[in-house]
N, C-alpha and C positions, 0 to 999 in steps of 0.2 A: 910342735908349732912354731919352734926356733929355726929347724932345718926350712919350712915351709915360706918364713921370712926372708931367709937369706937366698933361698932359690929363686924366690919372687924378684927380690932386689938384684938381682944378677941376671935376670932372665934376659935383657939385651945384649950382655958380653958371650952369653954360650951360643955357640953354632946352632943354627935351625935343624941341621938333622939329628941333633939329640933328643929333637921334641921336649923341651924343656916344659913346655905349657902342658904336656901330658902328667908330666911328674909333679907339678903344681897342684894340678887340678885333685892328681891322687891326693898330695899330700894335704890340702885342703880340707878334703873328703873325709882325711882321716880325723882333722882337727874337729871337724864338726861334729861329727859321728861320736866322738870321745865327750865334748862337750854336752851333747844331748844326754848320753849314757850318763855324766856325773851329775846333770841336773836332773835326771828322771830317777837315781838313786839318793836324789837329796845330799851330794857329796859338796855340791856347789849350791849356796842360797844369795838371793838378792839384797840381803842383810848381812851386818856383821856377825861374826866372824867372816863369813864368806866363807872360807873352808870349813864344814864342821868335823872334819878328822884333824887338822892342825897340818902342819908342813911336815912333822914327825913319819906322819903315815902316808904325805901327798909325795913325797919326794920318791919314797922307796917303790910307789904304786909307777911312778912315771918313768921310772928305770926299768921296772919290771913289765910292762904293758907298752910304753911309749916306745921304748927301744928297741924291742922286737919288732913292734908294727912298722917304724920306718924303716928298717931292715927289709921287712919283708915288701913293702911298698917300692924300693928300690930294686930289689930282686926282680919284681914284676915288671917294672919300666923298664928294668934294664933286658928282660925277655922279649917286651914289648918292641923296644927299640931296635935289637937284633933282628927279631923278625921282619920285620919292617924293610929293614936293610938288605935282608938278603931276599927277599921276596921281590923289591926294586929292582935288585941286580941278576935275579933270575930271570925278570920279565925282558931285562935290555938285552942279556946273551941270548933269550928264547926267540926276541924281535930280530937280531941280528942273523942268527941261523936262519929264520923263515925271509930274510930279505937275499941272503947268500943264495938258497937255494931257487 
């Protein structure tokens, strides 16, 4: 969630070609997915103490699940941006070749 907050706050400063909105949607989707999973397993409840397992269990899980999930989201987003960039440049060079012929 921390990364999603940061990228959302900085989205206006990041060039459009990096498709930061794609990244934000993927990160916030992951946040919602994990929140639903935690609520479904009653790890988070709407009354005190809110975290049923305590911080001693929650922090290692954040590192074990949240860290790799965030890295995977960045990896998929990177592939999407690179693929879109390559496709756009391939289309440009293809139209130049057809125009020259």
